[in-house]
C-alpha positions as CSV (number, residue, x, y, z in Angstrom):
1,M,135.7,89.5,56.4
2,D,133.7,92.0,58.3
3,P,135.1,92.1,61.9
4,S,131.7,93.2,63.2
5,G,130.3,89.8,62.2
6,G,127.7,91.4,59.9
7,R,126.3,93.7,62.5
8,S,126.4,96.8,60.2
9,E,124.5,94.8,57.6
10,L,121.9,93.8,60.2
11,A,121.6,97.4,61.3
12,Q,120.9,98.5,57.7
13,L,118.3,95.7,57.4
14,R,116.6,96.9,60.6
15,R,116.5,100.5,59.4
16,G,115.1,99.4,56.1
17,V,112.1,97.6,57.7
18,L,111.6,99.7,60.9
19,Q,108.9,101.9,59.4
20,F,106.9,98.9,58.4
21,C,107.3,97.4,61.9
22,V,106.0,100.6,63.4
23,M,103.1,100.6,60.9
24,T,102.3,97.0,61.8
25,L,102.1,98.0,65.5
26,L,99.6,100.7,64.5
27,R,97.5,98.3,62.3
28,D,95.3,97.3,65.2
29,G,94.8,100.7,66.7
30,E,96.3,103.9,68.1
31,K,99.5,104.0,70.2
32,Y,101.6,106.7,71.6
33,G,105.3,107.1,70.8
34,F,106.9,105.6,73.8
35,E,104.5,102.7,73.7
36,L,105.9,101.9,70.2
37,V,109.4,102.2,71.5
38,R,108.7,99.8,74.3
39,E,107.0,97.2,71.9
40,L,109.9,97.4,69.5
41,R,112.4,96.9,72.3
42,D,110.5,93.9,73.4
43,A,110.6,92.3,69.9
44,Q,113.7,90.2,69.6
45,G,116.3,92.0,67.4
46,L,114.3,95.2,66.9
47,V,116.0,97.5,69.3
48,A,114.8,101.0,68.8
49,S,115.3,104.2,70.7
50,E,113.1,107.3,71.1
51,G,115.7,109.2,69.0
52,T,115.0,106.8,66.1
53,I,111.2,106.4,66.5
54,Y,110.1,110.0,66.9
55,P,111.8,111.2,63.7
56,L,110.5,108.1,61.9
57,L,106.9,108.9,63.1
58,A,107.3,112.5,61.8
59,R,108.4,111.2,58.4
60,L,105.5,108.8,58.3
61,R,103.1,111.6,59.2
62,N,104.6,113.9,56.5
63,K,104.1,111.1,53.9
64,G,100.5,110.7,54.9
65,L,101.0,107.2,56.2
66,V,100.0,107.9,59.8
67,N,97.9,110.5,61.6
68,S,98.5,111.9,65.0
69,F,96.5,113.6,67.7
70,W,97.1,114.7,71.3
71,R,95.2,113.2,74.2
72,E,95.4,114.0,77.9
73,S,97.2,111.4,80.0
74,E,96.0,110.2,83.4
75,S,99.6,109.9,84.6
76,G,101.5,112.9,83.2
77,P,101.5,115.3,80.3
78,P,99.4,114.9,77.2
79,R,100.6,112.2,74.8
80,R,100.7,112.2,71.0
81,Y,98.9,109.2,69.6
82,Y,99.4,107.8,66.2
83,T,97.1,105.9,63.9
84,L,97.5,104.3,60.5
85,T,95.9,106.1,57.6
86,T,94.2,104.4,54.6
87,A,97.3,105.1,52.6
88,G,99.4,103.6,55.4
89,S,97.3,100.5,55.4
90,R,97.7,100.1,51.6
91,A,101.5,100.7,51.9
92,L,101.7,98.1,54.7
93,R,99.7,95.5,52.6
94,Q,102.0,96.0,49.6
95,F,105.1,95.7,51.8
96,T,103.8,92.6,53.4
97,A,103.3,91.0,50.0
98,D,106.7,92.1,48.9
99,W,108.3,90.9,52.1
100,V,106.8,87.4,51.9
101,S,108.2,87.0,48.4
102,F,111.6,88.5,49.4
103,R,111.8,86.4,52.6
104,T,110.9,83.2,50.7
105,A,113.7,83.9,48.1
106,V,116.3,84.6,50.8
107,D,115.2,81.5,52.8
108,H,115.6,79.4,49.7
109,L,119.1,80.6,49.0
110,L,120.1,80.2,52.7
111,D,118.7,76.6,52.6
112,L,120.8,75.9,49.5
113,E,123.9,77.3,51.1
114,E,123.3,75.3,54.3
115,N,123.1,72.1,52.2
116,H,126.5,72.9,50.7
117,L,128.3,73.3,54.0
């Protein structure tokens, strides 16, 4: 039995889907890095730090899934904003289709297990 109560497995699951959560937040328009961190923190169970998000954004940019640009800020230094690319939109649509199928299969198995308890 895992003494952490499955927390390490949950952390792995979060890491596996975090890039798609970030891409989903960018689906409707541009956002700057700390804005993404704040929105992920506000989502139940998706705790994310700046130390996680900024390297992730760099990887997404290097893969051509997001673009970035600098914009002056009214309340401080310039901010780097991120937008989803066409390739990023395609990747997000494919992940969404895969996720629905995956989630349905897992939910089905969990429902079966619950009925046997």
